[in-house]
C-alpha positions in Angstrom: 24.1 21.9 -30.3 21.5 23.9 -28.3 21.6 26.7 -30.8 21.2 24.4 -33.7 18.1 22.8 -32.2 16.4 26.1 -31.4 13.6 26.6 -34.0 13.7 23.0 -35.2 10.5 20.9 -35.5 10.4 17.4 -33.9 9.9 15.9 -37.4 13.4 17.0 -38.3 15.1 14.6 -36.0 13.0 11.5 -36.0 11.5 9.1 -38.6 7.9 9.0 -39.6 6.9 6.3 -37.2 8.3 8.2 -34.2 7.0 11.5 -35.5 3.5 10.1 -35.6 3.8 8.7 -32.1 5.0 12.1 -30.7 2.3 13.9 -32.6 -0.4 11.7 -31.1 1.1 12.2 -27.6 1.2 16.0 -27.9 -2.5 16.0 -29.2 -3.6 13.9 -26.2 -1.8 16.1 -23.7 -3.3 19.2 -25.3 -6.8 17.8 -25.3 -6.8 16.4 -21.8 -4.4 18.8 -20.1 -2.8 15.8 -18.4 1.0 15.5 -18.4 2.7 12.4 -19.8 5.5 10.8 -17.8 8.1 8.4 -19.0 7.0 8.7 -22.7 9.5 6.8 -24.8 10.5 7.4 -28.4 13.5 7.4 -30.7 15.4 10.3 -32.1 18.0 10.6 -34.9 21.2 12.4 -34.0 23.1 14.8 -36.3 25.5 12.0 -37.3 22.5 9.7 -38.3 22.7 7.3 -35.3 19.6 6.5 -33.3 19.1 7.1 -29.6 16.3 6.0 -27.3 14.9 8.7 -25.0 12.4 9.0 -22.3 10.4 12.2 -22.0 8.1 13.9 -19.4 5.8 16.3 -21.2 3.3 18.9 -19.9 1.4 21.9 -21.2 2.9 25.3 -21.0 0.3 27.9 -20.1 0.2 31.7 -20.0 -0.9 33.9 -17.1 -4.6 33.3 -18.0 -4.1 29.6 -17.9 -4.4 29.1 -21.6 -2.1 26.5 -23.3 0.6 28.2 -25.4 3.0 25.3 -25.9 4.7 22.3 -24.3 7.6 21.8 -21.9 9.5 18.7 -21.1 12.5 16.8 -19.7 14.4 14.4 -21.9 16.5 11.5 -20.6 18.8 9.4 -22.8 17.9 5.7 -22.0 19.8 4.1 -24.9 22.2 2.1 -22.8 19.3 0.9 -20.6 17.3 -0.2 -23.6 20.3 -2.0 -25.0 20.9 -3.8 -21.7 17.2 -4.8 -21.6 17.4 -6.2 -25.1 20.6 -8.1 -24.3 18.9 -9.5 -21.2 15.8 -10.5 -23.2 17.9 -12.3 -25.8 19.9 -14.1 -23.1 16.8 -15.2 -21.3 15.2 -16.4 -24.5 18.4 -18.3 -25.4 18.4 -20.1 -22.0 14.7 -20.6 -22.0 14.9 -22.4 -25.4 17.8 -24.4 -24.1 16.0 -25.4 -20.9 12.8 -26.3 -22.8 14.5 -28.5 -25.3 16.9 -30.6 -23.2 15.9 -34.0 -21.8 17.8 -33.4 -18.6 15.9 -31.4 -15.9 17.6 -28.1 -14.9 16.6 -26.8 -11.5 17.5 -24.2 -8.9 16.7 -24.0 -5.2 17.4 -21.6 -2.3 19.4 -22.4 0.7 16.3 -23.7 2.5 16.1 -26.4 -0.2 12.9 -24.9 -1.7 12.8 -25.1 -5.5 12.9 -21.7 -7.3 13.0 -23.0 -10.9 12.4 -26.3 -12.7 12.7 -26.7 -16.4 9.8 -27.9 -18.6 11.6 -31.1 -19.4 10.4 -32.4 -16.0 7.2 -33.3 -17.7 9.0 -35.7 -20.1 11.2 -37.1 -17.4 8.7 -37.6 -14.5 5.2 -36.8 -15.9 4.6 -33.7 -13.7 4.0 -30.2 -14.9 6.4 -27.6 -13.8 3.9 -26.2 -11.3 3.2 -29.7 -9.9 6.9 -30.4 -9.5 7.5 -27.1 -7.8 4.7 -27.7 -5.3 6.0 -31.2 -4.5 9.3 -29.9 -3.3 12.4 -32.0 -2.8 10.8 -34.0 0.0 8.1 -35.6 -2.2 10.3 -35.7 -5.3 12.7 -38.3 -3.9 12.4 -41.7 -2.3 13.1 -41.6 1.5 16.5 -43.1 1.1 17.5 -40.7 -1.7 16.1 -37.7 0.2 18.5 -38.6 3.1 21.4 -38.8 0.7 20.5 -35.4 -1.0 19.9 -33.6 2.3 23.2 -34.9 3.7 25.2 -33.7 0.7 23.5 -30.3 0.6 23.8 -29.7 4.4 27.4 -30.7 4.4 28.1 -28.2 1.6 26.3 -25.4 3.4 28.1 -26.2 6.6 31.5 -25.9 4.8 30.4 -22.5 3.5 29.5 -21.3 6.9 32.9 -22.4 8.2 34.6 -20.5 5.5 35.7 -23.6 3.6 34.2 -22.4 0.3 35.3 -23.9 -3.0 34.0 -21.8 -5.9 34.4 -24.7 -8.4 32.9 -27.4 -6.2 30.2 -29.7 -7.7 28.5 -32.8 -6.4 27.4 -35.8 -8.4 25.1 -38.2 -6.7 22.7 -40.9 -7.9 19.1 -40.3 -6.6 15.9 -42.2 -7.1 13.0 -39.9 -8.0 9.2 -40.3 -7.9 7.1 -40.1 -11.1 3.5 -39.0 -11.4 2.4 -42.5 -12.5 3.8 -44.0 -9.3 6.9 -45.4 -10.7 10.5 -44.3 -9.9 13.5 -43.4 -12.0 17.2 -43.2 -11.2 18.9 -39.9 -11.9 22.4 -38.7 -11.9 22.3 -35.4 -10.1 25.0 -32.8 -10.6 24.8 -29.7 -8.5 26.8 -26.6 -7.6 26.2 -23.5 -5.5 24.8 -20.3 -7.1 26.7 -17.3 -5.8 26.2 -13.6 -5.5 28.9 -11.0 -6.7 30.7 -11.4 -3.3 31.0 -15.2 -3.8 28.4 -16.0 -1.1 26.2 -19.1 -1.7 22.7 -17.9 -2.3 21.2 -21.1 -3.8 21.9 -24.3 -5.7 21.9 -25.1 -9.4 21.4 -28.7 -10.5 20.9 -31.0 -13.5 19.1 -34.3 -13.2 19.8 -36.9 -15.9 17.7 -40.1 -16.3 20.1 -43.1 -15.8 17.4 -45.7 -15.2 18.5 -47.8 -18.2 22.1 -47.6 -17.2 21.2 -48.7 -13.6 19.1 -51.6 -15.0 22.0 -52.7 -17.1 24.4 -52.6 -14.2 22.0 -54.7 -12.1 21.5 -57.2 -14.9 25.3 -57.5 -15.3 25.8 -58.1 -11.6 23.1 -60.7 -11.5 24.7 -62.4 -14.5 28.1 -62.4 -12.9 26.6 -63.8 -9.7 24.9 -66.6 -11.6 28.2 -67.4 -13.4 30.1 -67.4 -10.0 27.5 -69.7 -8.4 27.7 -72.1 -11.3 31.5 -72.1 -11.1 31.6 -72.7 -7.4 29.1 -75.6 -7.6 30.5 -77.3 -10.7 33.1 -80.1 -10.6 34.2 -79.1 -14.2 37.0 -76.7 -14.8 35.5 -73.4 -16.0 38.0 -70.9 -17.4 38.4 -67.7 -19.4 41.4 -66.3 -21.3 42.0 -62.8 -22.8 43.1 -62.0 -26.3 46.7 -62.8 -25.4 45.8 -66.3 -24.2 46.2 -65.4 -20.5 43.9 -66.9 -17.9 41.6 -64.2 -16.4 
C-alpha cells in the first residue's frame, strides 16, 4: 500500500541487478541535472512476483534551486513487455521456419509488389533475397507464366471488389520461374489473400515449390507413351497389354 511504501528504500523491492541500475541512473541525474524519461527496470511486489515498470525521473529542488531529492512517475508496462516477448518468440519461430524450408515463402501487396521473400530463394533460384525483391514478379517469371499469374491474381482482386470474397480461397498454379544462372525451373505456386481484421484483402501470401523433376518425368512419360502409340499404329503385329486380372487394357 501507499503507507507501507513510505520510508522504504528502492533496494527493498528490487534485486541487486536492478538496484545497481537504478542507483546509477539516480547518480547520473544528480550529476547532470538532466531528467531521465522512460527509464525501465524491474520491481518485486509484496507477494514476490516481478513487474516491469517504466519511470520518468527528475531532480527535486528547494527554493534556492539546490537538489534535495528526486521525483518521478511510474508506469506498469508488464503486459506490454510480455506482449513484446511473445511477438519476438513468434517472429523467431517463423524466421527459423522460413530460413530452413526448401520452398520459397513470399508476400506481396495488392499492386503485385513483393513485400517479403524467404531466404530459401537462394537455394531455389540462386538470387539473394534483395536481388529477388528487386526483380519483382515481372522479371521472376517467364512471359507465359507471368500472364497466367497476373490473370489469376487480378481475377481474385476483382472478385473481392465485387464483394464475392471467399476467406478460405486458395489458388494453385504451375509457373515457370527464372534463375540467376539463366535457366528456368517449374514451380507449383499456392497462394491466398492476406486479410486485415475486417476481412479485407491487403496482400497475398504464397509458397513456391520446385516441381522441375516432376514436370520432367511427366514429359518423359508422355514422350514414351507417344512413341509406343506410334509404334503400335505403324506395326502390322498385334501389340497388347493385360492387367493383373488378365483383362485387355
